[in-house]
MITIVO-572360 format. One record per residue (C-alpha): residue in three letters; y, z, x; residue number from 1. Coordinates in nm, 2 decimals, always signed. Example, Ala and Ser with C-alpha at 12.3 -4.5 7.8 and 13.67 -1.06 7.14 Angstrom:
<nodes>
- aa_y_z_x_i
- ALA_-0.45_+0.78_+1.23_1;
- SER_-0.11_+0.71_+1.37_2;
</nodes>
This chain:
<nodes>
- aa_y_z_x_i
- MET_+22.61_-6.53_+2.06_1;
- PRO_+22.40_-6.69_+1.79_2;
- PRO_+22.18_-6.99_+1.89_3;
- LYS_+22.35_-7.33_+1.89_4;
- SER_+22.05_-7.51_+1.73_5;
- PRO_+22.13_-7.71_+1.42_6;
- VAL_+21.93_-7.47_+1.20_7;
- GLN_+21.90_-7.10_+1.27_8;
- ALA_+21.67_-6.83_+1.13_9;
- LEU_+21.88_-6.63_+0.88_10;
- ARG_+21.75_-6.30_+1.02_11;
- ALA_+21.82_-6.39_+1.38_12;
- ALA_+22.17_-6.51_+1.30_13;
- LEU_+22.24_-6.17_+1.13_14;
- ALA_+22.10_-5.97_+1.42_15;
- ALA_+22.31_-6.16_+1.67_16;
- ALA_+22.62_-6.11_+1.46_17;
- ARG_+22.55_-5.73_+1.44_18;
- ALA_+22.53_-5.72_+1.82_19;
- ARG_+22.85_-5.91_+1.87_20;
- LEU_+23.04_-5.67_+1.64_21;
- ALA_+22.89_-5.36_+1.78_22;
- GLY_+23.19_-5.30_+2.01_23;
- LEU_+23.44_-5.26_+1.73_24;
- VAL_+23.54_-4.89_+1.72_25;
- ASP_+23.69_-4.92_+1.37_26;
- GLY_+23.41_-5.12_+1.21_27;
- SER_+23.06_-5.10_+1.06_28;
- PRO_+22.87_-5.38_+1.24_29;
- GLY_+22.57_-5.40_+1.02_30;
- LEU_+22.76_-5.40_+0.69_31;
- GLU_+23.03_-5.63_+0.81_32;
- ALA_+22.78_-5.89_+0.95_33;
- GLU_+22.61_-5.89_+0.61_34;
- LEU_+22.94_-5.94_+0.43_35;
- LEU_+23.04_-6.22_+0.66_36;
- LEU_+22.71_-6.39_+0.62_37;
- GLY_+22.74_-6.36_+0.24_38;
- GLU_+23.08_-6.53_+0.27_39;
- ALA_+22.97_-6.80_+0.50_40;
- THR_+22.67_-6.90_+0.28_41;
- GLY_+22.86_-6.85_-0.05_42;
- LEU_+22.57_-6.63_-0.17_43;
- GLY_+22.74_-6.29_-0.13_44;
- ARG_+22.59_-5.99_+0.06_45;
- ALA_+22.35_-5.88_-0.21_46;
- ARG_+22.18_-6.22_-0.25_47;
- VAL_+22.16_-6.27_+0.12_48;
- LEU_+21.97_-5.94_+0.16_49;
- ALA_+21.75_-6.03_-0.14_50;
- ARG_+21.66_-6.36_+0.02_51;
- LEU_+21.57_-6.19_+0.35_52;
- LEU_+21.34_-5.95_+0.16_53;
- THR_+21.16_-6.22_-0.03_54;
- HIS_+21.17_-6.49_+0.24_55;
- PRO_+21.17_-6.33_+0.58_56;
- ASP_+21.16_-6.68_+0.75_57;
- ALA_+21.46_-6.81_+0.56_58;
- LEU_+21.68_-7.05_+0.75_59;
- LEU_+22.06_-7.08_+0.78_60;
- ASP_+22.17_-7.44_+0.77_61;
- ALA_+22.40_-7.58_+1.04_62;
- ALA_+22.72_-7.59_+0.83_63;
- ALA_+22.68_-7.23_+0.71_64;
- GLY_+22.59_-7.13_+1.06_65;
- ARG_+22.91_-7.27_+1.20_66;
- ARG_+23.12_-7.10_+0.93_67;
- PHE_+22.94_-6.77_+1.00_68;
- GLU_+23.01_-6.80_+1.38_69;
- ARG_+23.38_-6.86_+1.31_70;
- LEU_+23.40_-6.56_+1.07_71;
- VAL_+23.22_-6.33_+1.32_72;
- GLU_+23.45_-6.44_+1.60_73;
- ARG_+23.76_-6.36_+1.40_74;
- ARG_+23.63_-6.01_+1.33_75;
- ARG_+23.52_-5.97_+1.69_76;
- LEU_+23.88_-6.03_+1.79_77;
- GLY_+23.99_-5.75_+1.56_78;
- GLU_+24.11_-5.93_+1.25_79;
- PRO_+24.06_-5.69_+0.95_80;
- ILE_+23.75_-5.79_+0.74_81;
- ALA_+23.96_-5.75_+0.43_82;
- TYR_+24.18_-6.04_+0.54_83;
- ILE_+23.88_-6.25_+0.65_84;
- LEU_+23.71_-6.20_+0.31_85;
- GLY_+24.04_-6.20_+0.12_86;
- THR_+23.94_-5.90_-0.09_87;
- GLN_+23.95_-5.52_-0.08_88;
- GLY_+23.82_-5.26_-0.32_89;
- PHE_+24.06_-5.00_-0.45_90;
- TRP_+24.01_-4.75_-0.73_91;
- THR_+23.77_-4.93_-0.96_92;
- LEU_+23.91_-5.28_-0.88_93;
- ASP_+23.84_-5.56_-0.65_94;
- LEU_+24.18_-5.69_-0.53_95;
- ARG_+24.29_-6.00_-0.35_96;
- VAL_+24.47_-5.93_-0.02_97;
- THR_+24.64_-6.15_+0.24_98;
- PRO_+24.82_-6.09_+0.57_99;
- ASP_+25.14_-6.07_+0.35_100;
- THR_+25.02_-5.74_+0.21_101;
- LEU_+24.89_-5.41_+0.34_102;
- ILE_+24.52_-5.34_+0.30_103;
- PRO_+24.48_-5.08_+0.03_104;
- ARG_+24.33_-4.76_+0.17_105;
- PRO_+24.13_-4.48_+0.01_106;
- GLU_+24.40_-4.21_+0.08_107;
- THR_+24.64_-4.41_-0.14_108;
- GLU_+24.42_-4.34_-0.44_109;
- LEU_+24.56_-3.99_-0.43_110;
- LEU_+24.89_-4.14_-0.56_111;
- VAL_+24.70_-4.29_-0.85_112;
- GLU_+24.53_-3.96_-0.92_113;
- THR_+24.87_-3.78_-0.91_114;
- ALA_+25.03_-4.01_-1.17_115;
- LEU_+24.73_-3.98_-1.40_116;
- ALA_+24.73_-3.61_-1.38_117;
- GLU_+25.11_-3.56_-1.41_118;
- LEU_+25.20_-3.81_-1.69_119;
- PRO_+25.10_-3.82_-2.06_120;
- ALA_+24.83_-4.08_-2.11_121;
- GLN_+24.93_-4.21_-2.45_122;
- ALA_+25.31_-4.22_-2.41_123;
- PRO_+25.48_-4.56_-2.37_124;
- LEU_+25.61_-4.48_-2.02_125;
- MET_+25.80_-4.71_-1.78_126;
- VAL_+25.65_-4.67_-1.43_127;
- ALA_+25.76_-4.84_-1.11_128;
- ASP_+25.54_-4.90_-0.81_129;
- LEU_+25.78_-4.97_-0.52_130;
- GLY_+25.67_-5.18_-0.22_131;
- THR_+25.37_-5.27_-0.42_132;
- GLY_+25.21_-5.52_-0.17_133;
- SER_+24.89_-5.64_-0.34_134;
- GLY_+24.98_-5.44_-0.65_135;
- ALA_+24.70_-5.19_-0.59_136;
- ILE_+24.87_-4.88_-0.73_137;
- ALA_+25.02_-5.05_-1.03_138;
- ALA_+24.70_-5.24_-1.11_139;
- ALA_+24.49_-4.92_-1.09_140;
- LEU_+24.73_-4.74_-1.33_141;
- ALA_+24.76_-5.04_-1.56_142;
- SER_+24.39_-5.05_-1.59_143;
- GLU_+24.37_-4.68_-1.68_144;
- ARG_+24.67_-4.64_-1.90_145;
- PRO_+24.72_-4.94_-2.14_146;
- ALA_+25.01_-4.76_-2.31_147;
- TRP_+25.22_-4.76_-1.99_148;
- THR_+25.43_-5.04_-1.86_149;
- LEU_+25.39_-5.09_-1.49_150;
- ILE_+25.66_-5.26_-1.28_151;
- ALA_+25.52_-5.37_-0.94_152;
- GLU_+25.82_-5.44_-0.71_153;
- ASP_+25.84_-5.57_-0.36_154;
- SER_+26.10_-5.73_-0.14_155;
- SER_+25.84_-5.99_-0.02_156;
- VAL_+25.81_-6.29_-0.24_157;
- ALA_+25.47_-6.36_-0.08_158;
- ALA_+25.34_-6.01_-0.16_159;
- ILE_+25.46_-6.03_-0.52_160;
- GLU_+25.27_-6.36_-0.56_161;
- VAL_+24.95_-6.17_-0.45_162;
- ALA_+25.03_-5.88_-0.69_163;
- ARG_+25.09_-6.12_-0.97_164;
- SER_+24.76_-6.30_-0.91_165;
- ASN_+24.57_-5.97_-0.91_166;
- ALA_+24.73_-5.87_-1.24_167;
- ARG_+24.65_-6.21_-1.39_168;
- ARG_+24.29_-6.22_-1.27_169;
- LEU_+24.23_-5.86_-1.39_170;
- GLY_+24.39_-5.93_-1.73_171;
- LEU_+24.65_-5.66_-1.69_172;
- THR_+24.91_-5.76_-1.95_173;
- ASN_+25.10_-5.43_-1.91_174;
- LEU_+25.17_-5.50_-1.54_175;
- HIS_+25.49_-5.70_-1.46_176;
- THR_+25.61_-5.80_-1.11_177;
- LEU_+25.96_-5.80_-0.97_178;
- VAL_+26.12_-5.90_-0.64_179;
- GLY_+26.37_-5.65_-0.52_180;
- SER_+26.46_-5.38_-0.27_181;
- TRP_+26.33_-5.03_-0.37_182;
- LEU_+26.53_-4.90_-0.67_183;
- ALA_+26.82_-5.14_-0.65_184;
- PRO_+26.70_-5.36_-0.94_185;
- PHE_+26.65_-5.08_-1.19_186;
- ALA_+26.91_-4.95_-1.44_187;
- ALA_+27.02_-4.59_-1.47_188;
- THR_+26.77_-4.36_-1.64_189;
- SER_+26.53_-4.65_-1.71_190;
- LEU_+26.22_-4.51_-1.55_191;
- ASP_+25.98_-4.23_-1.64_192;
- ALA_+25.81_-4.23_-1.30_193;
- VAL_+25.86_-4.38_-0.96_194;
- LEU_+25.56_-4.42_-0.72_195;
- SER_+25.55_-4.56_-0.38_196;
- ASN_+25.34_-4.60_-0.07_197;
- PRO_+25.64_-4.70_+0.15_198;
- PRO_+25.64_-4.78_+0.52_199;
- TYR_+25.63_-4.44_+0.70_200;
- VAL_+25.50_-4.50_+1.05_201;
- PRO_+25.76_-4.42_+1.32_202;
- SER_+25.87_-4.74_+1.49_203;
- GLY_+25.75_-4.62_+1.83_204;
- ASP_+25.40_-4.51_+1.72_205;
- PRO_+25.14_-4.67_+1.95_206;
- HIS_+24.90_-4.70_+1.65_207;
- LEU_+25.11_-5.00_+1.54_208;
- THR_+24.96_-5.20_+1.83_209;
- ARG_+24.60_-5.10_+1.76_210;
- GLY_+24.32_-5.18_+1.52_211;
- ASP_+24.40_-5.33_+1.18_212;
- LEU_+24.77_-5.23_+1.20_213;
- ARG_+24.82_-5.52_+1.45_214;
- PHE_+24.75_-5.77_+1.17_215;
- GLU_+24.94_-5.60_+0.89_216;
- PRO_+25.30_-5.68_+0.80_217;
- ARG_+25.52_-5.45_+1.02_218;
- SER_+25.79_-5.42_+0.75_219;
- ALA_+25.53_-5.26_+0.52_220;
- LEU_+25.42_-5.01_+0.79_221;
- SER_+25.72_-4.89_+0.99_222;
- ALA_+26.06_-4.75_+0.88_223;
- GLY_+26.29_-4.62_+1.15_224;
- ALA_+26.25_-4.39_+1.45_225;
- ASP_+26.10_-4.10_+1.24_226;
- GLY_+25.93_-4.33_+0.98_227;
- LEU_+26.14_-4.19_+0.69_228;
- ASP_+26.41_-4.45_+0.64_229;
- ALA_+26.25_-4.61_+0.33_230;
- ILE_+26.17_-4.27_+0.18_231;
- ARG_+26.53_-4.16_+0.22_232;
- ARG_+26.65_-4.47_+0.04_233;
- ILE_+26.41_-4.42_-0.25_234;
- VAL_+26.49_-4.05_-0.28_235;
- ALA_+26.87_-4.11_-0.27_236;
- ALA_+26.85_-4.35_-0.57_237;
- ALA_+26.57_-4.18_-0.77_238;
- PRO_+26.78_-3.92_-0.95_239;
- GLN_+27.00_-4.19_-1.11_240;
- ARG_+26.71_-4.41_-1.20_241;
- LEU_+26.47_-4.15_-1.34_242;
- ARG_+26.50_-4.01_-1.69_243;
- PRO_+26.54_-3.64_-1.73_244;
- GLY_+26.21_-3.48_-1.62_245;
- GLY_+26.09_-3.80_-1.46_246;
- LEU_+25.84_-3.80_-1.18_247;
- LEU_+25.88_-3.92_-0.82_248;
- ALA_+25.56_-3.93_-0.61_249;
- LEU_+25.55_-4.06_-0.25_250;
- GLU_+25.28_-4.12_+0.00_251;
- HIS_+25.36_-4.03_+0.36_252;
- GLY_+25.21_-3.95_+0.70_253;
- TYR_+24.98_-3.65_+0.75_254;
- ASP_+25.26_-3.46_+0.95_255;
- GLN_+25.56_-3.56_+0.74_256;
- GLY_+25.52_-3.32_+0.45_257;
- PRO_+25.78_-3.07_+0.55_258;
- ALA_+26.04_-3.34_+0.62_259;
- VAL_+25.97_-3.52_+0.29_260;
- ARG_+26.00_-3.20_+0.10_261;
- GLY_+26.33_-3.14_+0.26_262;
- VAL_+26.46_-3.48_+0.17_263;
- LEU_+26.36_-3.43_-0.19_264;
- THR_+26.51_-3.09_-0.22_265;
- GLN_+26.84_-3.20_-0.06_266;
- ALA_+26.86_-3.47_-0.32_267;
- GLY_+26.85_-3.21_-0.60_268;
- LEU_+26.50_-3.29_-0.72_269;
- VAL_+26.30_-3.00_-0.85_270;
- ALA_+25.93_-2.88_-0.87_271;
- VAL_+25.88_-3.02_-0.52_272;
- ARG_+25.52_-2.99_-0.39_273;
- THR_+25.27_-3.17_-0.18_274;
- LYS_+24.90_-3.27_-0.24_275;
- ARG_+24.64_-3.30_+0.03_276;
- ASP_+24.40_-3.59_+0.07_277;
- LEU_+24.02_-3.56_+0.11_278;
- ALA_+24.06_-3.50_+0.48_279;
- GLY_+24.28_-3.20_+0.41_280;
- HIS_+24.60_-3.37_+0.53_281;
- GLU_+24.93_-3.35_+0.34_282;
- ARG_+24.95_-3.70_+0.19_283;
- VAL_+25.15_-3.72_-0.14_284;
- THR_+25.47_-3.53_-0.22_285;
- LEU_+25.60_-3.52_-0.57_286;
- ALA_+25.91_-3.39_-0.75_287;
- ARG_+26.09_-3.41_-1.08_288;
- ARG_+26.44_-3.50_-1.19_289;
- TRP_+26.61_-3.20_-1.33_290;
- GLY_+26.65_-3.17_-1.71_291;
</nodes>
């Protein structure tokens, strides 16, 4: 534990924090200690490291030291660093996140890549991001495709407030938010594409009680015994909401590709196929409405 003296050496406080965080199996103790120190001091990580280089004997004042201890303890107890800092990088964006939203993950960027590759860049498309959470997918696409209109939808009012704040802060005037349940709010043949990273973890999966997942909203993680309840609801409604030839793309678990392809095929969707993430796992399955 860092020294309790009123004023600490910055370097010593950082070293002590690294040691305290060393036992976290899902973390990076050195990087996270630096990020937390940047947050506690208000300087940010880069300026803290620069100060250590130019002033090796720099001190950490008592108030910042207490803030730093509290932040390190929260992380030591397993709270995700994204929630502690309130931000998470996704695509080219820095997004606000809260415990009301999932933490955007790198594998979800495959969903963004899929939409960019499958849809015409300059067309005035209407694209829905269902279960948007922080608005990560919609924000990434809105930033890349100004001709598109993105509708970020979620059943959680608190999550929609986060998505709305991200759109406003990033100046994404082509991104709009909507409170609703999956495709229920959308009119027939109103959408050119439907994208979603829905809950897909089986309800009995032990991973729900481990690591970062313990802190994330369960309703955004788990959907039924096999994890596919939300996907079934989206797919059942998609043929009526999509325009002819419209795209449906869904993120899912690494072992759920065959089942998701079956659900899409049974719904009468065509051109069903699955893309793999950088780890080689089946991660995003897409299909088209006939016509």
